[in-house]
N, C-alpha and C positions, 0 to 999 in steps of 0.2 A: 222652291216656289213659282208661281205663276208673278207675273209682274201684275201692281195692281194699276188699274183702269186710271187714268190721271184726267180730272176735270178742267184742263187746259183748252180755252175756248180763242183769244185771240192773247198773243206775247204784249205784256206791255214791257219793251225795251229799256225806257229809263228805270223801272223799276228793277230789270234785272241788272242794269247797269249798276242800280244802290248798291245793290246784294255783294256783286263782284267786285266794285271795287274796296268795300268794307271788309270782305273776307282776307283780304291780303292782312290787315289790321288784326283781325279778330283769330288770326292762325297764322303768325310769322312765319314765315322760314328765317333760318339764321343768317343764310344770303339769299338776298335779292335785286334782281339787276332790270332796269326798264331798257328794254329795244322797239324804240319806237313807239306803236301803241300797244305793246305786249309787256306784260309782267311777266318776269322769267325768274322760279324760284327752287333753291336746293336746299334740303333739309337731309341729308343724309341716306336718302328713300323711306324716313318715316312718313305716310300718307301719302296716298295721288297728288291732292292739290298741292299740298306741298313743296312736292317735287315735278312740276310741269311748268308750263307756259299758257296763260291766259291772254287772252284782248280784254282791254280796260275801256274800250270805246264800241260802236256800234262799226261793222263792217271791216272787222279786224282783219289783217293779212298780211302774208311776208314774200319778197321778191325771194327766187331762189338763192341767192348771195346771202339774205337775213335767215332764211330757213339755216342752211348750212351753217352758220355760223353759230346759231342757236343749237343745233345738232350737234356741234364738237364742245361746246362749253357743257353740255350732259355729258359727252362721252371721257373728257378731259375730269368731270367729277366721280366717274364709275357709275353713271347711272344710265339709263336706259332715256333716250328723249322721248317726253310727255306733252300732248295738246290737250287743252280741254274744251270739245268742241261745244261751248256754250253758243244761243242765240247772237253773241256779238261777233262772232266768226262767219266773214263772209262764204256766199254758199262756192263761190269759184276757190276759195281759199280749203273749204272743207274737202271739195271734190280731188283736188291737187294733195293734199295732204291723205288721203284717202289710197289715190293711186299710187302714192311715194313707199306705203305700206302701211300705214299707221293703223295698227287695229284696234279694234275694240276690247280697251281693259275692262271698265266699269262704266254702267250709266245708272245717271242721280236723274233725283227730282231736286227743285230749290222749290221751298214752301215758306209762305208769307203768313201771318197772324197777327189781327188788330190786339193793341194790349189796352187794358183797364183798369185802373188802380182798383177801383170798387169788385172788378170780377176775378181779379187775382191777386189775394190777399197772402200774407206769406202762410208757410206752409212748416207746420209742427213737426221739430226732427229734423231738418235741413241745416245742416252749420255749413255758412260759405266763408271763405277769406278773400281779402282781397289780392292775392299774390299766390301762386302754387307752392304748396308746403310740400315737405318731403312725405308726410302720410297721404296726402293727395297723388301724387306723383308715384309713390308704389303701389297705392291700390287699384289705381288705373291699369298700370303696366304687368301686375299680379292676373287680371281678368283677360289681359291679350293674349296672343299667337304670333307667332314669328316675330318679324322686325318689331313690332309694335310693343313688344316687351322689353326693348329696349330703352331701360332711364334714363340714361345720357341722352339718347337723340327726343324723347318727350320733352324733357327738362328744356333742352335747348331752345325748342317752339316755345313752351309756355311761360319760360322767364323775358321771351322778346316782346311779350304784351305790353302795350303803352297807353293803354287807354280803360276807362273802367271796366273792370273786369271781378267773377264771381267765379270761385273755386267752390263746387259745393260737392258735399259729402249727404246722403239719406242716412239716419239711423233707423234700424228695424230691430226692435227688442233691445237698444242700446248697444246694437255693435253696424260697423258700416255697411249697409245694403247696395248704395248706388251710389255712383259719382256722375259727373258731368260739369259744364262750364257754359257760360255767356259771358259776352263780352259787347257793352255799348256805346254807340258810337254816332252819334250825330242824328237821335232821334230814333234809332235801330238799333235791335239786340241780336248780336247770333247767339244759337245755342247749339252747341256740338260734345264731342267725347258721351255721349250718354252711353253709362254702362249698369247694368245689374246684375249683381251675382246670379251666378247660374241655377245655383242652388235655391232661389227665393222669387225664381221668375212667377208668374203670374198672380203674384199679389197685389199687381197695381202699383207697385214700385216707381215704375217708368213714369208713369202717369203723375205721380207725386211729384216726383222730380221736376219733369215739367214744368207743371203748375208752379213749383217753387220758384223756379228759375223765371216763369214768367213775371211771376210777382218782382221779382227782383230788378226786371229790365222796365218795367211799368213804374216803380217806385224810383228809378234813374231817370224817369221823364219820357221814356220810350213809347212810342207809339205802334211801334210794327215789331214784332219778331221773327226773322226768319231763320231757317235750317236748309240742310243738304241729307238728304237720305237714298240709300241705293235703292234701284227700282226694283231688284226680286225682295227685298224687307216688305213685305206685305204687311206684314204685323203693325211694323212700326208706322208704316205709310197710314195704316187703319187710325192707328191711335193720335196720331199727328192730326188727321182730318178732324176726328171727336173732338180734339182742343181748342178745333178752328181754325188748325191750317190750309190754306189752299194751296195749290201747284201753280207755281207763276212760271217755271220754265223747264225744260227737261235740258240734258246735257250727257254727252260720252266723256268720258278719258280716253284718251289713244294712245299706243305706244309703238314706237318703233324697237322692234327687235334688235339687237346689237350681241 
């Protein structure tokens, strides 16, 4: 599928930083290290962002010794080194990382929407719990492929959430049909892990789940919701736009083959 056309005109680095710092807590890796202005995360290979290094401040850079140190940490963990090329990474650093051999693994958009409790009421049929219960973890894993079917690794991530969260299941004709989660922190809520049963796609269940979690986030006092979407997922991108999300930044996750 062709990549969606983004509507990013000017990058608000303060908003990028607000999203990036909260993502660390919304999708917590079992092992997290802070190396200078970078957060370096390890989650047994489950998901790119939980197994990569991200800059937390504008102008993120690494000297050769620090980069070699970070790469060695990933190798010791049996993982390929990954760096997220967000707008917070310095241009010189991007060039040096690329020259070192970091290739594009995935490309994503960060999107943000404004929230209003009057516009985002609760959605019937959505059940949300404050912790990830076994049925939610099992349901998510059942609709994944590859390493993302690993129940233990997903549980290790979601059990580490320490800020208000909603682990949501949407029912359709009395049966679980979609899953997602939202995590609220300091006025912003991340929405992620959105999965719709493949046999039930095309019925608007993804939209209903998103509206339900936007309503939950608004009820938590959040004024904004944010998410990340793969640039190749045009259907999801267009749905998020219709729900009021706008593209704030684009980034690449780059990987060094070992």
